[in-house]
C-alpha positions in Angstrom: -108.9 66.3 -196.9 -106.5 68.0 -194.5 -107.1 68.4 -190.8 -105.5 69.2 -187.4 -104.1 66.2 -185.6 -104.1 66.4 -181.8 -101.9 63.7 -180.1 -102.5 62.8 -176.5 -100.6 60.6 -174.1 -103.3 58.1 -173.1 -106.5 56.9 -174.8 -108.6 58.2 -171.9 -107.1 61.7 -172.4 -108.0 61.6 -176.1 -111.6 60.9 -175.3 -111.7 63.8 -172.7 -110.1 66.2 -175.2 -112.4 65.2 -178.0 -115.5 65.6 -175.8 -114.3 69.0 -174.6 -113.5 70.5 -178.0 -116.3 68.9 -180.1 -119.1 71.2 -181.3 -121.3 68.2 -181.5 -120.7 64.6 -180.6 -117.3 63.1 -181.3 -117.2 60.3 -183.9 -115.3 57.4 -182.6 -113.3 55.3 -185.1 -110.8 52.6 -185.1 -110.5 48.9 -184.4 -109.0 46.2 -182.1 -109.2 48.4 -179.1 -107.3 51.3 -180.7 -109.5 54.3 -181.4 -109.3 57.9 -182.5 -112.0 60.7 -182.6 -113.2 62.9 -185.5 -114.6 66.3 -184.3 -115.4 69.8 -185.5 -114.4 72.8 -183.5 -115.5 76.1 -185.0 -114.2 76.1 -188.6 -111.6 73.4 -187.9 -111.7 69.7 -188.7 -109.8 67.8 -186.0 -108.7 64.3 -185.4 -107.7 63.3 -181.8 -105.4 60.4 -181.7 -103.6 58.7 -178.8 -100.3 57.3 -177.8 -100.1 54.9 -174.9 -97.3 56.4 -172.9 -93.8 56.1 -174.4 -93.8 54.6 -178.0 -90.0 54.9 -178.1 -87.2 53.8 -175.9 -83.4 54.2 -175.8 -81.5 51.2 -177.1 -78.0 50.2 -178.4 -77.6 50.8 -182.1 -75.7 47.5 -182.3 -76.4 44.8 -179.8 -73.4 43.7 -177.8 -74.8 41.0 -175.6 -73.5 41.6 -172.1 -70.4 43.5 -173.3 -69.6 47.0 -172.0 -69.0 49.9 -172.3 -72.0 51.0 -174.5 -72.4 54.6 -175.6 -73.7 54.3 -179.2 -77.4 54.5 -178.5 -80.6 55.8 -180.2 -84.3 56.0 -179.9 -86.1 52.9 -181.3 -89.8 51.9 -181.4 -90.6 50.4 -178.0 -92.3 47.4 -179.5 -89.0 46.4 -181.2 -86.9 46.5 -178.1 -89.4 45.3 -175.4 -91.6 42.3 -175.9 -93.8 43.5 -173.1 -94.6 46.6 -175.1 -95.8 44.8 -178.2 -99.3 46.4 -177.7 -97.8 49.8 -178.5 -97.3 48.9 -182.1 -101.0 49.4 -182.8 -100.9 53.0 -181.5 -97.7 53.6 -183.4 -99.3 52.4 -186.7 -102.5 54.4 -186.0 -100.6 57.7 -185.4 -98.5 57.1 -188.5 -101.6 56.6 -190.6 -103.4 59.7 -189.1 -100.3 61.9 -189.6 -100.3 61.4 -193.4 -103.1 63.8 -194.2 -102.7 66.2 -191.3 -101.4 69.7 -192.0 -101.4 71.0 -188.4 -100.0 69.0 -185.5 -100.8 69.7 -181.8 -99.1 67.8 -178.9 -101.3 67.5 -175.9 -99.4 65.0 -173.8 -98.9 65.7 -170.1 -97.0 68.9 -169.6 -94.0 67.5 -167.8 -90.6 66.1 -168.7 -91.9 62.6 -169.7 -94.9 64.0 -171.6 -92.7 66.4 -173.5 -90.3 63.5 -174.5 -93.3 61.4 -175.6 -94.6 64.2 -177.8 -91.3 65.2 -179.2 -90.5 61.6 -180.3 -93.9 61.2 -182.0 -93.5 64.4 -183.9 -89.9 63.6 -185.0 -90.1 59.9 -185.7 -93.8 59.2 -186.7 -95.1 62.5 -188.0 -91.8 63.4 -189.6 -92.2 67.0 -188.5 -89.7 69.5 -187.1 -92.0 71.2 -184.6 -95.7 71.3 -183.5 -98.2 73.3 -181.5 -98.2 72.6 -177.7 -101.3 72.5 -175.5 -100.7 73.1 -171.8 -103.2 72.2 -169.1 -103.4 70.9 -165.6 -106.9 69.4 -165.6 -108.9 67.5 -168.2 -111.9 69.7 -167.7 -113.8 71.3 -170.6 -113.1 75.0 -170.0 -109.3 74.4 -169.5 -109.0 72.1 -172.5 -110.7 74.6 -174.8 -108.5 77.4 -173.5 -105.4 75.2 -173.9 -106.3 74.4 -177.5 -107.2 78.0 -178.5 -104.1 79.4 -176.9 -101.7 76.6 -177.8 -98.0 77.5 -178.0 -96.7 77.5 -181.6 -93.7 75.4 -180.6 -92.9 72.3 -178.5 -91.5 73.0 -175.1 -88.0 72.1 -176.4 -86.1 72.9 -173.2 -88.2 70.4 -171.2 -88.2 67.8 -174.0 -84.4 67.9 -174.5 -83.8 67.8 -170.8 -86.0 64.7 -170.6 -84.2 63.1 -173.6 -80.9 63.7 -171.9 -82.2 62.1 -168.7 -83.3 59.0 -170.7 -79.9 58.7 -172.3 -78.0 59.3 -169.1 -80.0 56.7 -167.2 -79.6 54.2 -170.0 -75.8 54.4 -170.4 -75.4 54.5 -166.6 -77.8 51.6 -166.0 -76.8 49.3 -168.9 -73.0 49.7 -168.4 -72.9 49.5 -164.6 -75.5 46.6 -164.4 -73.6 44.6 -167.0 -70.3 45.2 -165.2 -71.9 43.9 -161.9 -73.5 40.9 -163.6 -70.3 40.1 -165.5 -68.3 40.2 -162.3 -70.5 37.8 -160.4 -70.6 35.5 -163.4 -66.8 35.3 -163.4 -67.0 34.3 -159.7 -69.3 31.3 -160.7 -72.9 32.5 -160.4 -75.3 34.0 -162.9 -77.6 36.5 -161.4 -78.9 39.8 -162.9 -77.6 42.6 -160.8 -78.4 46.2 -161.4 -77.3 49.7 -160.3 -78.1 53.0 -161.8 -77.4 56.7 -161.6 -80.0 57.3 -158.9 -80.4 53.7 -157.7 -76.8 53.6 -156.4 -76.9 56.6 -154.1 -80.4 55.6 -152.9 -79.2 52.1 -152.0 -76.3 53.7 -150.1 -78.6 55.9 -148.1 -80.6 52.8 -147.0 -77.4 50.8 -146.3 -76.0 53.6 -144.2 -79.2 53.6 -142.1 -78.9 49.8 -141.7 -75.3 50.1 -140.5 -76.3 52.9 -138.1 -79.0 50.5 -136.6 -76.6 47.6 -136.5 -73.9 49.7 -134.7 -76.4 51.0 -132.3 -75.8 49.9 -128.7 -78.8 50.5 -126.4 -78.1 52.4 -123.2 -80.2 51.6 -120.1 -82.0 54.4 -118.3 -84.6 54.7 -115.6 -87.7 56.8 -115.2 -89.8 57.6 -112.1 -93.5 57.6 -112.8 -96.0 58.7 -110.1 -99.8 58.3 -110.2 -102.2 59.9 -107.7 -105.6 61.5 -107.1 -106.5 65.2 -107.3 -109.9 66.7 -106.7 -111.2 66.2 -110.3 -109.5 63.0 -111.3 -106.2 61.1 -111.6 -102.8 62.5 -112.7 -99.8 60.5 -113.9 -96.5 62.4 -114.0 -92.8 61.7 -114.7 -89.9 63.1 -112.5 -88.7 66.3 -114.1 -85.2 64.7 -114.7 -87.0 62.4 -117.2 -84.1 59.9 -117.9 -81.8 58.8 -115.0 -78.6 57.3 -116.4 -77.7 55.9 -113.0 -80.0 53.5 -111.3 -78.9 54.5 -107.8 -79.8 58.1 -108.3 -83.4 57.1 -109.3 -83.5 54.6 -106.5 -82.7 57.3 -103.8 -85.6 59.4 -105.0 -87.8 56.4 -105.2 -87.2 55.6 -101.5 -87.6 59.2 -100.5 -91.0 59.7 -102.3 -92.5 56.2 -102.0 -95.9 56.3 -100.3 -95.8 60.1 -99.7 -98.4 62.6 -100.7 -97.8 66.0 -102.3 -99.4 69.0 -103.8 -99.8 70.9 -107.1 -97.0 73.4 -107.1 -97.5 74.9 -110.6 -100.1 75.0 -113.4 -99.3 76.4 -116.8 -101.5 76.8 -119.8 -100.2 77.8 -123.2 -102.3 78.3 -126.4 -100.8 78.0 -129.8 -102.1 78.2 -133.4 -101.7 75.3 -135.8 -101.8 76.7 -139.3 -103.8 75.0 -142.0 -101.8 72.5 -144.1 -100.3 73.5 -147.4 -101.8 72.0 -150.7 -100.5 68.7 -151.9 -97.5 68.3 -154.1 -96.8 64.7 -155.2 -94.4 63.9 -152.4 -96.7 65.1 -149.6 -99.6 63.2 -151.2 -97.5 60.0 -151.3 -96.4 60.4 -147.7 -99.9 61.2 -146.4 -101.4 58.3 -148.3 -98.8 56.0 -146.7 -99.4 57.5 -143.2 -103.2 57.3 -143.4 -103.8 54.2 -145.5 -100.5 52.3 -145.8 -100.6 52.7 -149.6 -97.2 52.6 -151.2 -96.0 55.7 -153.1 -95.9 53.8 -156.4 -99.6 52.8 -156.1 -100.6 56.3 -154.9 -99.1 57.8 -158.0 -100.8 55.2 -160.2 -104.2 55.9 -158.6 -103.7 59.7 -158.8 -102.9 59.4 -162.5 -106.1 57.5 -163.0 -108.1 60.2 -161.1 -106.4 62.8 -163.3 -107.3 61.1 -166.6 -110.8 60.7 -165.3 -111.0 64.5 -165.0 -111.4 64.3 -161.2 -108.2 65.9 -160.0 -105.4 68.1 -161.5 -102.2 66.8 -162.8 -100.5 64.9 -159.9 -96.8 64.9 -161.0 -96.2 68.3 -159.6 -93.6 69.8 -157.1 -95.9 72.8 -156.4 -97.5 73.5 -153.0 -99.4 76.5 -154.4 -102.9 77.0 -155.7 -103.2 80.1 -157.9 -106.4 82.1 -158.1 -106.7 81.2 -161.8 -108.1 77.8 -160.9 -111.2 79.6 -159.5 -111.5 78.4 -155.9 -115.1 79.4 -155.5 -116.1 77.5 -158.7 -114.4 74.3 -157.5 -116.0 74.5 -154.0 -119.4 75.0 -155.6 -118.9 71.8 -157.6 -117.6 69.9 -154.6 -120.7 71.1 -152.7 -122.8 68.8 -154.9 -121.1 65.8 -153.1 -123.1 65.1 -150.0 -119.9 64.3 -148.0 -118.6 67.8 -148.6 -121.8 69.8 -148.9 -121.8 71.4 -145.4 -118.0 71.9 -145.3 -118.1 73.7 -148.7 -121.0 75.9 -147.6 -119.1 77.1 -144.6 -116.0 77.9 -146.7 -117.9 79.8 -149.3 -119.0 82.3 -146.7 -115.4 83.3 -146.1 -112.7 85.0 -148.1 -110.9 82.2 -150.0 -107.1 82.4 -149.5 -105.2 79.1 -149.5 -102.3 78.5 -147.1 -99.8 78.1 -150.0 -96.4 76.5 -149.3 -93.0 77.5 -150.6 -92.5 74.9 -153.2 -93.3 75.8 -156.8 -93.4 74.1 -160.2 -93.1 76.0 -163.5 -95.5 73.6 -165.2 -98.4 72.8 -162.8 -100.1 74.1 -159.6 -100.5 71.9 -156.5 -102.9 68.9 -156.7 -106.5 69.8 -156.3 -110.0 68.3 -157.0 -111.7 69.7 -160.1 -115.1 69.3 -158.5 -116.2 67.2 -161.5 -118.4 64.4 -160.3 -117.7 60.9 -161.6 -119.0 57.4 -161.3 -118.7 55.5 -158.0 -114.9 55.1 -157.4 -113.1 51.9 -156.5 -112.0 51.7 -152.9 -108.4 52.8 -153.4 -109.4 55.6 -155.8 -112.0 56.8 -153.4 -109.5 57.0 -150.5 -107.0 59.0 -152.6 -109.7 61.3 -154.0 -111.1 61.9 -150.5 -107.8 62.9 -149.0 -107.1 65.2 -151.9 -110.6 66.9 -151.7 -110.3 67.3 -147.9 -106.8 68.6 -148.1 -108.0 71.2 -150.7 -110.8 72.4 -148.4 -108.5 72.4 -145.3 -106.0 74.8 -147.0 -108.7 77.5 -147.0 -109.7 77.0 -143.3 -108.7 78.9 -140.2 -105.8 77.9 -138.0 -106.7 75.3 -135.3 -106.1 76.4 -131.7 -104.5 73.9 -129.4 -103.7 74.3 -125.7 -100.9 72.6 -123.7 -101.4 72.3 -120.0 -98.4 71.5 -117.8 -98.9 70.5 -114.1 -96.0 70.2 -111.7 -96.5 68.0 -108.6 -94.2 68.4 -105.7 -93.6 65.4 -103.4 -90.9 65.6 -100.7 -89.3 68.5 -102.6 -89.1 66.4 -105.8 -90.9 67.7 -108.8 -93.0 65.5 -111.2 -94.4 66.9 -114.4 -97.5 66.0 -116.4 -98.4 67.6 -119.8 -101.3 67.2 -122.1 -102.5 68.9 -125.2 -106.0 69.3 -126.4 -107.8 71.1 -129.3 -109.8 74.2 -128.3 -110.8 75.3 -131.7 -111.0 72.8 -134.6 -110.3 75.2 -137.5 -108.9 73.2 -140.4 -109.2 69.9 -138.5 -112.9 69.9 -139.3 -112.2 69.9 -143.0 -109.3 67.4 -143.0 -111.5 65.1 -140.9 -110.3 61.6 -140.3 -106.8 62.4 -141.5 -106.0 64.6 -138.5 -104.3 62.2 -136.2 -103.4 64.2 -133.2 -103.5 63.0 -129.6 -106.0 64.6 -127.4 -104.5 64.5 -123.8 -106.8 66.3 -121.5 -105.7 66.7 -117.9 -108.1 67.2 -115.0 -108.6 70.9 -113.9 -106.4 71.6 -110.9 -105.3 74.7 -108.8 -102.0 75.5 -107.3 -101.7 74.2 -103.8 -104.3 71.4 -104.4 -103.4 68.2 -102.6 -102.1 65.1 -104.5 -102.6 61.7 -102.9 -100.2 59.1 -104.1 -101.6 55.8 -105.5 -98.6 54.3 -107.2 -94.9 55.0 -107.8 -93.0 53.0 -110.5 -89.3 52.8 -111.1 -89.2 51.9 -114.8 -86.1 50.4 -116.5 -85.9 51.2 -120.2 -83.2 51.5 -122.9 -82.5 53.9 -125.7 -83.9 52.8 -129.1 -82.1 52.6 -132.5 -83.0 55.1 -135.3 -86.0 54.1 -137.3 -85.6 52.6 -140.7 -86.9 54.4 -143.8 -90.4 53.5 -145.0 -91.2 53.7 -148.8 -92.7 57.1 -148.1 -90.0 58.6 -145.9 -87.2 57.5 -148.3 -89.0 59.4 -151.1 -89.1 62.5 -148.9 -85.4 62.0 -148.2 -84.5 61.7 -151.9 -86.4 64.9 -152.6 -84.6 66.7 -149.8 -81.2 65.5 -151.3 -82.3 66.3 -154.9 -81.9 62.7 -156.1 -84.2 61.5 -158.9 -87.5 63.2 -159.9 -91.0 63.3 -158.5 -92.1 60.9 -161.2 -89.2 58.3 -160.9 -88.4 58.0 -157.1 -91.1 55.5 -156.4 -89.9 53.3 -159.3 -86.3 53.5 -158.0 -87.5 52.1 -154.6 -89.5 49.4 -156.4 -86.3 48.3 -158.2 -84.4 48.0 -154.9 -87.1 45.5 -153.8 -87.0 43.6 -157.1 -83.3 43.2 -157.0 -83.4 41.8 -153.4 -81.3 44.8 -152.1 -84.0 45.6 -149.6 -86.9 43.8 -147.9 -89.9 44.5 -145.7 -92.1 47.5 -145.3 -89.6 49.4 -143.3 -86.7 49.3 -145.8 -84.2 46.7 -144.5 -81.0 46.3 -146.5 -80.2 42.7 -147.2 -76.7 41.2 -147.1 -76.6 41.6 -150.8 -77.6 45.2 -150.7 -75.0 46.0 -148.0 -72.3 44.0 -149.7 -73.0 45.7 -153.1 -72.6 49.1 -151.6 -69.5 48.1 -149.6 -67.9 46.6 -152.8 -68.7 49.6 -155.0 -67.4 52.0 -152.3 -64.2 50.1 -152.1 -63.5 49.7 -155.9 -65.6 52.3 -157.7 -67.0 54.8 -155.2 -68.3 57.3 -157.7 -71.0 54.8 -158.7 -72.8 55.5 -155.3 -71.6 59.1 -155.1 -74.6 61.3 -154.2 -72.9 64.5 -155.2 -72.2 63.2 -158.7 -75.9 62.3 -159.2 -76.9 65.7 -157.9 -74.4 67.4 -160.3 -76.1 65.8 -163.3 -79.6 66.7 -162.0 -78.4 70.4 -161.9 -77.0 70.1 -165.4 -80.3 68.7 -166.7 -82.1 71.7 -165.2 -79.7 74.0 -167.1 -80.6 72.1 -170.3 -84.3 72.7 -169.5 -83.5 76.4 -169.1 -81.5 76.3 -172.4 -78.3 77.3 -170.6 -76.5 74.1 -171.5 -76.3 71.8 -174.5 -77.4 68.1 -174.4 -74.2 66.9 -176.2 -71.9 68.6 -173.6 -73.6 66.8 -170.6 -73.7 63.4 -172.4 -70.0 63.7 -173.4 -69.1 64.5 -169.7 -71.0 61.4 -168.6 -69.4 59.2 -171.2 -65.9 60.3 -170.1 -66.7 59.7 -166.5 -68.2 56.2 -167.1 -65.2 55.2 -169.3 -63.0 56.0 -166.3 -65.2 54.2 -163.8 -65.6 51.1 -166.0 -61.9 51.0 -166.7 -61.3 50.6 -162.9 -64.2 48.1 -162.7 -62.6 45.8 -165.3 -59.3 45.7 -163.5 -61.0 44.6 -160.3 -63.8 42.5 -161.9 -62.8 39.2 -160.2 -62.4 40.7 -156.7 -65.8 42.5 -157.1 -67.4 39.3 -158.3 -66.1 37.2 -155.3 -67.5 39.7 -152.8 -70.9 39.8 -154.5 -71.0 36.0 -154.9 -70.8 35.4 -151.2 -73.3 38.0 -150.4 -75.8 36.8 -153.1 -75.7 33.2 -151.8 -76.2 34.3 -148.2 -79.0 36.7 -149.1 -80.9 34.2 -151.3 -80.7 31.5 -148.6 -82.1 33.9 -146.0 -84.9 35.1 -148.3 -85.8 31.6 -149.3 -85.8 30.1 -145.8 -89.4 29.4 -144.6 -88.9 27.5 -141.3 -88.1 24.2 -139.7 -89.2 21.0 -141.3 -92.0 19.2 -139.4 -90.7 15.7 -140.3 -86.9 15.9 -139.7 -84.1 18.3 -138.7 -84.0 20.0 -142.1 -85.0 23.5 -143.1 -88.0 24.3 -145.3 -86.7 26.2 -148.3 -88.6 28.0 -151.2 -87.5 26.6 -154.5 -88.5 27.0 -158.2 -89.2 24.0 -160.4 -90.7 23.2 -163.8 -94.2 24.0 -162.6 -93.4 27.1 -160.6 -92.5 27.8 -156.9 -92.8 25.3 -154.1 -91.5 24.6 -150.6 -89.2 21.6 -150.0 -87.0 20.3 -147.2 -83.2 20.9 -147.4 -82.6 17.2 -146.5 -84.1 16.0 -149.8 -83.9 13.2 -151.1 -83.8 11.7 -147.5 -86.9 13.9 -146.6 -89.5 14.3 -149.3 -91.7 16.9 -147.5 -93.1 19.5 -150.0 -95.7 22.2 -149.9 -97.5 23.9 -152.8 -97.3 27.7 -153.3 -99.5 30.1 -155.2 -98.5 30.3 -158.9 -98.6 34.1 -158.8 -97.6 36.7 -156.3 -94.5 37.4 -154.2 -93.9 35.0 -151.3 -92.1 36.1 -148.1 -91.2 34.4 -144.9 -93.0 35.8 -141.8 -91.2 33.8 -139.0 -94.7 33.2 -137.7 -96.0 29.7 -136.7 -99.6 28.6 -137.0 -101.3 28.2 -133.6 -103.4 25.3 -134.8 -101.0 23.0 -136.8 -97.6 24.5 -135.8 -96.5 24.9 -139.5 -94.8 28.1 -140.7 -96.8 30.9 -142.1 -95.9 32.8 -145.3 -97.0 36.2 -146.7 -98.5 36.3 -150.2 -98.3 39.7 -151.9 -100.3 40.2 -155.0 -100.5 43.3 -157.1 -103.1 45.9 -155.9 -104.2 43.5 -153.1 -103.7 43.5 -149.4 -100.9 41.1 -148.4 -102.3 37.8 -146.9 -100.6 35.8 -144.2 -101.4 32.1 -144.6 -100.3 28.7 -143.2 -98.4 26.6 -145.7 -100.2 23.4 -144.5 -103.0 22.6 -146.9 -104.6 20.4 -144.3 -104.5 23.0 -141.5 -107.7 22.7 -139.4 -108.4 26.4 -140.0 -108.8 25.7 -143.7 -111.1 22.7 -143.5 -114.6 23.2 -144.9 -118.0 21.5 -144.2 -120.5 21.4 -147.0 -123.3 19.2 -148.3 -122.6 20.3 -151.8 -119.6 17.9 -152.3 -120.2 15.1 -154.9 -123.2 16.9 -156.4 -123.6 17.7 -160.1 -122.1 20.9 -161.3 -125.0 23.3 -162.1 -122.8 25.4 -164.4 -121.6 22.8 -167.0 -124.0 20.0 -166.2 -121.2 17.5 -166.8 -118.8 17.7 -163.9 -119.1 16.9 -160.2 -118.4 19.3 -157.3 -115.3 18.1 -155.3 -113.1 19.5 -152.5 -109.9 21.0 -153.8 -107.0 22.5 -151.9 -104.8 25.6 -152.2 -102.5 27.4 -149.8 -105.4 29.6 -148.9 -107.5 26.6 -147.8 -110.0 24.1 -149.1 -112.7 25.1 -151.6 -115.4 23.5 -153.7 -115.1 23.4 -157.4 -116.0 21.5 -160.5 -113.8 18.5 -161.4 -114.2 19.4 -165.1 -111.5 22.1 -164.6 -110.1 23.9 -166.7 -113.1 23.5 -169.1 -115.4 24.5 -166.3 -114.2 27.1 -163.7 -117.1 26.9 -161.4 -116.1 27.7 -157.7 -118.6 27.7 -154.9 -118.7 29.8 -151.8 -117.9 27.7 -148.7 -117.9 28.0 -144.9 -114.9 26.9 -142.8 -115.1 25.0 -139.5 -113.6 27.9 -137.6 -112.6 31.5 -138.6 -109.5 31.4 -140.6 -107.0 32.8 -138.2 -104.4 33.2 -140.9 
C-alpha cells in the first residue's frame, strides 16, 4: 500500500495536522512515546509522522580531539554526535520506516530557516528523496492547514534551506576552531577550562564589554538643582528652576538666597495635546522586550513559551520579523473567536463596530505575518503561558484601536524674577490604552488647574546636590534589540547567544555585567586576532546568507571564503598562542574567584568560597584545613553571591536560580531562626509507607518534615515556620 507521508517538526504539530486534515478521526499508532497518525483526506491515504526538531547536526568527518583547524565537516545523525539527543533516534527510526512505502512526501516543518533545514535533511538522508512538496502556514488552525496541504508547493524552499545549511556550517567551523584555539591557549598556560567564541558570540561580547568600559571610565559630574514647592488656589505645585542643572554651586546658591521665603505668581500656563498612535503588531523582538519589561521574563523563555502557544494552536508562528497583519488572516473572524473569552468580550465587541485597520509597522518577513492570537480557545494555561498569551491578545486588539490623546500642561512660576517650571502629562482619551490594559505603563501627572497671575505661596525651597549617572547596562531584552539593529544573529538565535555568554562566565547579573574574563577575552582577541570580534565581518556573512536565500550566491563560494579567512586568523592565533593563554589564565582565575566568593567566614578571618566536590557543590572556608566550616548547597540550580547578609543570623545569603522558576534568595545557615519549624508531627509514624518515622530534616531552604525511610519513601509534610521566612 502506498500513501502520502507528511513530516512535521514536532509531535504536537503532527497531531494538529492529522486532526485538521482527517475526514474522520485520526488513527494513532506507534510505541514508546513515539507516534504517527493514519488518516484519509478525500481520496488520499495519508500518514503524518513527526521529527523532534533537528535530527541531524554538523560534525567533523574525522575526529581530531582538540586539534584545529577543522573544515572537513558533514551532517550526521544527532543521536550519534550528541549523547543528550539520544531520544531523537526513535524519531529517526520511525520516519525511516514510514518512508519506505510512501510515494508522495510533504514537508510541513516550520516555514523558517531552521524548519527548512530540518525538512531538507529528513528528505535527503532518511527518505532518500531529491525533493518534496512543501506546506506553508503561520498557524496550526484547521482552515489554514487544509489550505496549506491542498496548495502545497511542489518543491522544497531550497533558497531558505541552503541558506540555513550554510549558517550551520559557518557557525560550526567558526565555533569549533576558535573555541579550540582559545581552550588550547589557556591549557598551554597551565589551566584547563572550556572557553568558547563564535561568529556572533564574539561581536556580541565586544558590545557588552564596550558598554562595561564606558561605565568604568565614567566620572560623575556634580550639579545642583533648585526645587520650589508652594500653594496655589487648587492645590500644591512643585517646580524646578528653568535652568534645570547648575554646574556651579555658587550660581545656584545666589538664586537660593534671592528666592528663599519669597512668594510669587503664575506667569504662564501652556496646554498641549498630542496623539499617541496605537502600537504596531508584535514581531519576535518586540514581544521579547515587552515580556521582559512587563513581567521580567527572559527572551529565551519568552520564545520557548511562544513556541508552545503556537504548537497548541493558540497563536501564529512566533519566529517572525514582521510587524504587519495582512487582511488574509481575517481580523473580524479572530475577534469574534476572542469574544468568546470573558476577559476580552467587551473589548472585542467595541472593535467589531469599527472598520478594522491595524496600525502596521515597517518591518516585514517574507515567510510569516506579525504574531497574533488565532482566537482558538484552549485549556487553562500555565501562569507563564497565560501571561504571554494575554499580552499577545491585547496587543492584537490594541493595534486596531484609535490613537490615545494625551495632554501636557506646563506651568511657569515667577518668584523674584526667577522662573520655575512644572510639567505634567495626563491621558484625556484612552484610545488603545483601554485594549492594552495593564501593559500601558505611563505616568499620569496631573497638575492643579491654575490661571495666569494667580498667587503662589512658597512652602519650601530645596538646593539639591546631585551628580550625573553612568550609562545603563544592557538587559537581556535590550541587548537583543541592539543585535537586531546591528544585524547580528537571527531572531531565532539571539537569545541563545546571550545565554551562552552567561554559561561561559563572560557576563553575570540581570543587567549584563561583563566579568574580568569577558573583558580580558575581548581585549586579548582585539590585540592578537581582532577579526574574531569584528562586527562588520559578521554582518558581511549575514548579507551573503541572505543572497544565498535569494539564490544570488552559491553556498560553496561563501564557505570557501570563510575557510580562507579562518585559516588566516588561526595562523596568527597559533603564533601567539602562549601570550593569549597567559592573558586569559590570569583573567580566568580572578573571575572564578570573584564568582565563587560568598562572604566572610563566621568563625575565622577566612573567606567562604563555593567549591565542587565528589557529592556536588558546597561552601567552605578558604582557611581549610585550619577552619573546617562548611555549608550545604542545593544539588541543582545555579548559585550566585548576593552580597546580602541575613538580618537574623548574620550569615551571607545566596541566590538559587532554577529552570523556569523565580530566583530565590536564601540564607546559607541551615539553623537560621527564620528556617526553624514547630510541629507536633515529629517522631510520628509515616502515614504513607507505614514503616518510617517523621523526622526534621534540613536544606538550604529551611527545615522540613519528612519520612526517615528516604529514598524508599519520599513523603514530605507541609510545615509552618516560627516566623515568616524573610529570605
